[in-house]
N, C-alpha and C positions, 0 to 999 in steps of 0.2 A: 326504247329504253325500258329496262326492267328495274323498278324500285323495290328493294327487298331488304328485310332486316335479317341478318345472320350473326349469331354469336354476339348480340348486343350492338352490332354496327349497322347503321343505315347505309346501304350501298345503292348506287345508280349504275347499272350494268348495261353497257352497249352490247348488242348481239348483231348477227347478220343472217337473217332468214334467207336473204337472196343468195348468199354464199352456200348455205345449207342445201338449197335446191339446185345449185349449179352442177355441172358435170365435171368438176375438177377431178383430175386423176389423183389418187392417193387418199381420197376421203374428205368429207366436209363436216363430220358430226360435231367437231369442236366449235362450230360457229354459233351455237346456241346453248342455253342452259337447260339441262335435263332434270327430271323430277327429283332424282335421288341426291343431286348435288347439294342443295341448301340443307337438306335433312342430315346428310353425312357431315357437312361442315359444322352445323350446330352441335351435333353429337360429339365429334372428336375434339372440338375446341371448348366444350363445356367443362367447368371446374369439377363437375361430377363424373366426367369421363374417367374410366379406369386407367387410361393411358396417363392422364395428368395426376390422378389421385395416387397412383403407385410409382410415379416418377419415371415411367417408361419414356415419356416425353417431358422434358423440363426446359429451363431457361437456357441451357447450354446445347440443346439438341440441334442436329441438322436433319431436316426433313426434305426429301425429294419427291415431287409429284410427277407421275407419268400421265400424259394426256390431260393437261390442265384446261385446255380449251381457251376461248377468248375471254371468259369471265374472271378467272382467278379467284372464285368465291372461296374455295377451300383454303387457299393461301391467305386471303384477307382475314379469315376467321382464326387461323392457327398461328400465323407469323408473329403477332405481338406477344405470344406466350412462349416462344422458343428462341434459340440463338440464330438460326439461319434457315430460310425456306427457299428452295430452288424449284421453280415451276418449269416443267418441260413439255414440249409438244412439237408438232411439225411447224416449220417456219411461217406457214400461212396465217397462223393465229396471232403472230407477234404484233402486228400493227394495232389491232383492236385491243388486244390484251394490254399493251403499253398505255393506250389511252385510258383504259379502265384503271390501271395502276395509278396514273397521274390524277384522274378525276376523283378517286376515292382515297387519296392520301390523307392521313390524319396527323395531327400534331399532339405531342405530349408536352405539356407546359412544365417548366421547372418550378421550384418553390416560389411562392409570392414574395416579392421584394418589399421590405419594410422601408418606410420613409427615413431618409438619413441625409445628413449634410455631407457625408463622405462621398467622394467620387467613386463611380463604378469602376471595378477592375476587370481585366480580361477574363478572370475566373468566375465572374458573376453568372448564376444559372440562367439559361435561356431555353426557349422552346426548341424541341427537336422533333424530327419526324419519326413516327412510329415505324417499326420494322415492316417492310412490305416485301412480298415475294420478288425474287429476281428470276428473270426468264432466260432459259437456254434452249435453243432449237435442238431437238432430239427426235429422230425418226427411227422407230424400232426396227423397221425393215431394211434401212440403208445405212444407219449410223452405228458406230461402235461407241462404247463408253470410255474409250482410252483417254480422251481429253479431260475427263472429270477429275482424276487425282490432283492435277496441278491446281484446278479451280477450287476444289474443296480444301486443299491445303492452304491456299491463300485466304479463303473465307475464314478459316479457323486459326490462322497463324500457327499452323502445325505442318510438319513434314509428312505426317501420316493421314491419308485421306480417310474420312469416316462419314458414313451416312447412317444415322441411327434408325430412321424409318423411311421406307418407300411406300408412298400412297398411290392408289389408282382408283378412280371413281367412275364407274360406268364406261369402261374402256373396251370391253369384250362384247361385241355384238355380231361378229361373224367368224367362222372357223379359220379363215385365212390369217387372222391377226394373232391366233393363239400361240403358234410357234415363236414368232418374233417377240411377242409380249413376254412369254415365260423366259426366253433366253435373256432378254434385257433385265428382267427381275433378277435372274441368276447372276449376271455380270455385275450388277450394282451391288448385290449383297456380298459378292466375292471381293469387292474393293477393300473391304475391311478385314478380310480373312488372313492377310499376310502378317498381322500383328497379333500375338497371343494375348495382349492386354485388352484388345477390343472386345466388347460385347457383340453378340450377333446382330446383324441388321434385321429388322422386322419388316415384313411386307404386310400391308393392310389393303385388302382388295374389296371394294364395295361395288355391288352390281344390282341392276334391275333384272329380274328374271323374265326374259322375253321368249327365248327358245330353249327348251329343255336339252335339245341335242347339243347346242353350242355350249351351254353351261356344263354339261357332263364331259364334253371334250376338253374344255378348259381345266376342269377339276382333275381329270385323269392326267393331263400333261403337267399340271402344277405339282401334283403329289409325287411325281417321279423324282423331283429335285427338292421338294420342300415337305417338311412336316406341317400339316395344315389343321387348323381348328376353326370351327364356325363359332362366331360370337353369339352366345345365348341371349335369349330375351331379357334375362335378368340384368344384363349389362347394356341393353340398348334403350334408346328413347322410343316413345310410343310409335312414332311414324316409321320406324325401321323394324318393328317386331314381326313375328311370324304372321303370315297372311297379308303383309303389306305389299308383297311383290318384290321386296328387296332383301338381299343377304350381304353379310360382311364376313370375310374370312381373314385369318391371320396365318402367315407362313414364315417359317424359319428354315434356312437351308439344312438339309439332312446332314451334310458334311460337318456342320458344327457339332453335332452330337456324336460324331465318329472320332473326335480328337482325343 
């Protein structure tokens, strides 16, 4: 059990080191928490984050995370500040992730009741659960995103699917994942492209720099479809700045600028 404070929340996170070291086909890296995850979660959910200060992300936003892993840490940090948070990963993470979601649920209490001789009515304020991430199994290599429009429309009570931000934290660690990952990012961003009233979906990709070759291959592939900006130190928290071994990039589909 990992006890950690992220974005002002005390979390107790179950992991599975045994699953990480298993020979499961399709990968097991989502079974534990990696170094960049709590740093990224703290940064993006901070009131000082430029995403929140400039209302790129606000209380009506829908955010989808790729490769959430078993912890759900980024979702725990950001979900209370937005409209809807959809965490996705391969189905093998779902059992432990759902336990973490249940174990770390918090409640938001309604206004305090004043003493009164009047009977309580059905409209009396009551405690409610804070927004938590919702999980959807999504494998970049085998699944299409075609089922998402109906889900997103039902989430936002709208016929137009809309994802405001796609997040990915430490998901690219070998070259075989680059093609499926970039294609999934493209497909998710294009879900909003059918409506001229929709703002572009923004991709936010956080990575730990392990292999220069893998990073360069990802960046080359990503830049074919996206305009890409590296987040400068002036907008980052100390743990994510230059020489930390971590980088964060923002991407917007090139096709958005061609309209």
